[in-house]
N, C-alpha and C positions, 0 to 999 in steps of 0.2 A: 465863839468860834463856830464857823460854818460846819466844819467836818468834825463829827462826833466819833466816827470810826475810821482809822487810817492804817493802811497796809503799806510797808516798804517791801517791795519785792525784787527777788533776784533769782538767778538760776542755781544749780547745784554745783557748777564747776569751780575750781579755785582759781578764777580769772579776776581781772580787775573789777568786773561788774559787782562781785560779792564785796569786795573791799569798799567800794564806793556806797553800796547799800548799807553795809555795816556802819560806815562813818556817819551817814545821814540818820540811821535808825538811832544810834547810840546817843547822838546830840538831841534829837527830838525827845528821846526817853528821858534825858536829864532836864530838859528845858520845859516841855509842855506840861500843863496842869492836868494831872490824871483825873481830876474831878470833871474837867471839861471833855476829855476825849480818851478813847481806847486806841492803843497803838500796838500793832503786831508785826513781826519780822517773819517773812515767809521765803523760804527757798523752794521753788517748784522745778522739779527735774525738767530739763529741756530736751526735747526730742530733736536731735540734730542729725541722727543716722550716720552713714559712712562719711558724710560731708565734714562733721564734726571731728571725727578721728583723723581724717586726712588733714584737716587744718591744723590740729594739735602736732601731728607728725611732721608736717611741713615747716611750721614756724619754728621748731626745735631745730631742725637740721638743715633747712634751706630757706632762712627768713627772707632773703632778698626776693625769692621767687613768688612770695605772695602779692606782689604788684599785679600779677596776672589775674588772680582771684578778685582782688579789689577793683580792678578795671571792669571785670565781667559784671559786677553788681551795678555798674552805671547803665548796662543794657536793660531796657524796660521789660523785655521777656524774662531775663535771669532775676531781675528784682521781684517781678510778679510771682515767679515760681518760688522764690525764697520765703515770700510772704505767705503764700498758700501753704507751703510746708510748716509755717509756724502754727497753723491751725491744729496740727496734731497735739499741740499742748493744751488745747481748749478743755478736754475732759478733766485734767488735773487742775487747771485754773478755775473751772467751775465749781469743783469741790471746795477749793479755798474761798471762793466768793460766797458760796452758800453757807460755809462754816462761820465766816467773820461778818458778812453783810456790810462791806465797807462803803463809806461815802466817798472816800478818795484812795486811790492807788498810786503810789510813787514807784515807778518801775525803773530799775537800773539795768535791765536787759532787754535790748531792742526787739528781739523775736517775740518775747512775752508782750511787750507793748503793741506790736502789730496784731498779735491775736486778741488781745484785749479790746482794741478798737473794733475789730470784727465782731466780737461778741456784744459790744454795745449796740451796734447797728442791726445785727441779725437776731439776737436773743432778748433784747429789751432790757439789758442791765442798765442802771441808772447811775453807776458811780462815776466820779470824775477821774480823768487819768492825767498824771504828770509823768512824762518820760524824761529820763536822764540821757544826755547825749554824751557817751563815755569816751569820746575822742575830742581833744581840744581843738586841733587845727586840720587834721586829716579827715576827709569827708567819707564817711560810711552812708551811703544812700539809704540804707535800712533804718538808720536812727532817725530819720524824718518820718514822723508818724502822722498822717493826715487824719485828723479827728481827735487828736490829744488836746486837751485843754491848755496844758503848758509844756513847753520844751526847756528843760533847765540845762543851761549851757556854760562853758567856761567864759567865753567873751563874744564879741560882736561878730567874729568870723563866720560862725555857724548861723548867725542870723541872716547874714548876707547869702550864704549858700542855700538856705531854706527857700529862698524866693523861687528857685527852680522847681521846687516840690510842691508849690502851691500852699505853703505853711503861712498862715497870717502872721504878720510881723509882731502882733501884740501877744502871740503864744509864747514867744521867747522870753526867758528870764535869765539874764546874766548874773552869775555869783562868784566866779572864780572856780578854782578846783577844790574838790571835797576831800579833804585830808583829815585823818583822825587827829583830834586835839592833842593827844599824847606825843605826836611827832614835834610839836612846837616848844616843848619843855626845854628849859635852860638848864644845864647841869653845872654844878660848882666844880672847881678844880679837885676838891677832895672826892666828890663822887666819881668823877672821871678816873682818878687815880685807883680808887677802889675797884672799878669796872676792869681797868687794864690789868690789875693784879690777879683778879679772877680769871681773866683770859690768858695769863702768862705773858703779857706784853710789857715791853720796857717803855717808860715814859718819854725818852729823849730819842726814840727811833722813828723815822717817818713810817706812817701807817696807811695802807690802802684798804678800803672795803670793796669787795667784788661781789655784786648780787644782781637781783632784778628778776626773781621768779623764774621765767622760762629762759634763762640765760643761754641754753642751748650748747650742743656739743661742738658746733662749729667755731664759735668765739673762744670756747675754752681751749680747744687744740691749738689756737693761735696764741693765746695768752700764756700758757703754762711754759712753753719753750722760751719765750721772752724773759720771764722771771729767772731763768737759769743764767742769763747774760749779765745780771746785775752784779756790780762788784762792790757795792757799798751796803751797809746794814739796812734791811728793809722788812717790815712786818706786813702780812697780808691775811685779812680776814675774808674767807669764802663763805657766803651764805647760800646753801644749796636747797633750802626749803624742804620740800617732801620728794625731792629728786634723788632717788637712791643711787641711780647710775652716775650721777654728777658727784655725789658723796664719795662714791667708790673710786672715782677717777681721781679726786684730790688726795684721798689716803693713799693711793698707789704713788701718786706723784711725791707725797712726803716721804715714803719709803725710799724712793729713788734719791731724793736730796740727802737723806741721812747717810748715804754711801758716797756722796761727792764732798770731800773736805773743803774745796774752795767755795762751793755754794752753801752748804750747811752752816758755815760760820757767819754768813750774811743774811740768809733768808730764813725767816720764821714764819711759819703758815698755821693759821687756825681755821678749822673747818666746822661750821656751825650749821645744823639742819634748820628746822622751824624756830624762828626767833619770835618770842612773844612781845619783848619790849624793844622794838627796832631802834627807837630814839636813844636809848641807853648805850647800845652797841655803836650806833653812828657817832655818838659824842667822842668816842675814843680815836676816831679816824680823822686823817687830814683831807683825803679826797676819796671820791667813790666812783669806781668803774662799773659799768653794767649795761643791761639792755635797756634801751630808751622806751619802755612802756610808760605811759603817762602817769600811772599811780606810783611806781617806785621813783620815777623822776621828780615828781612833786613831793613825795615823801623826804627824799634828800634835801630838796629845796627848803622844805619846812624846817629841817634840822640845820639849815644854813651851812651846807657843805657844797663844795664844787662837784658838779656831776660831769662825768666823761662817758659819752656813749661809745661802746666798743662793738655794739650790734644793735640792730632794730629790725622789726617786721616791715619788709618793703611794702609801700603803699599804704598800709594801715598806720604806720608810725613815722612816715616821712615828715609830717607836720611837727612831730615832737622836736626833730633835729632843727627844723626852722625856728621853733621857739628857742631852743638852746642858743642859736647863733644870732637871731635877730633882737632878742631880748638881753643878750650876753649874760646868759645864766649857767653856761657851762660849755664844754668842749666836745667836739666829735673826733675820734681817733679810731676809726673802724679798719683802716688800712693797716696791715701788720707793721710795716715801716714807720708810720706815724705812732702807732701803739708803742713800739719799742723806744722811739725817740722821747716820747712823752714820759714814760716810766723812768728812763735813765736821767732825764732832765729833772723830773720831780724828786728823786733820790738826792741829786746834787743841791736842790734849792726848794725844799719842802715849803718854806714860809711864803715864797712867791706864789705858789699855787694855792695855798691857804687863804691868802688875801685877794686872789684874782676874782674879780666880779663880785666881791663880798657885799658892796652896797646894793647892787642890783639884786642880788639873791635875797637879801634881807627885805628889800621892798616887795618883791614878788611874795615872799613868805607872809608878809603882813597883810597883803591883799587877799590872799587865799585863806588866811585865818578868819576872815570875816564870812566866807561862803555859806557855812552852815547856819549861821545866825540870820542870813538874808533869806534862807528857806523858812526859817521860823517866823521871820517878820511877814512873809508872804502868806503863810498859813493864818497868822494872826489878823491880817487885813480881811 
């Protein structure tokens, strides 16, 4: 193997970049011969300034408004400014490089990738850089890194977009999406029943999973009142992650339900925070509602469940809705009226939704399951 020392790099934030980096690292760690190479996983704090704080606040509360920010990054002056801001991360990246002396860095965070290319050009570092383009169909111009040896991408759409940024065609490497292998596990009926019992769920009642990391208060405030209108038995699992405000909102909603006889007899809600074994919980559900972030969307597809987008980050995740529609992998119900109609129809005929697009979803899951092995093959070549 050419590369004796490899770093898989991400930033410090609980965004999709870290999930991708962890999936890649864990698979390489299990697959590569430790006698041939040294592998390290590194989270380097990303200096994003007030821009990062504004971004986090905006996508939680006004996700559609992010289209403006995405559009701005297409301007040459804004892109140049963002790339130069990434250089603030050079001191910490230098410490990492001096410590591990890598031959190859696989970077899942685009700003770190931009800084690393600058370091290679101006500081004489000799490592190779493979950067991961962490958006499947939506174009983030900062993800194209002139000077990176490889751009690891979902499919050919980014290869075509890269032409406008002078990225050599042979630097692109199509793999499919990078999902943790645990999400592909097939659970037996007995295992599913055991999990349902642990969660207090009935086996014969339609069940919805609601999640997606940064679900945001805007979609939550739309969804919860709709659940009050359901007049047939329904079970809903909310995954709020580390968002304490979202957890509090759900718990308050449960308290309200307990005082409404017509609702409490039909609606059972489970609120889960951080979930270690996502696949096991998803196995108990019939459909999944959530924010159409690429990692969560492809996690759901790996578990072979129907995904329904009820919100997404404008501009940044528009392409994810295109994937759902054009590949027939899921539904989009972000309008409150559409959302209400879908939920009421699902409760009436859950089997229809369980089977909807099942063959397409299974095919996509099978293709993405090969993605991490493709990276291993590229390393071994």
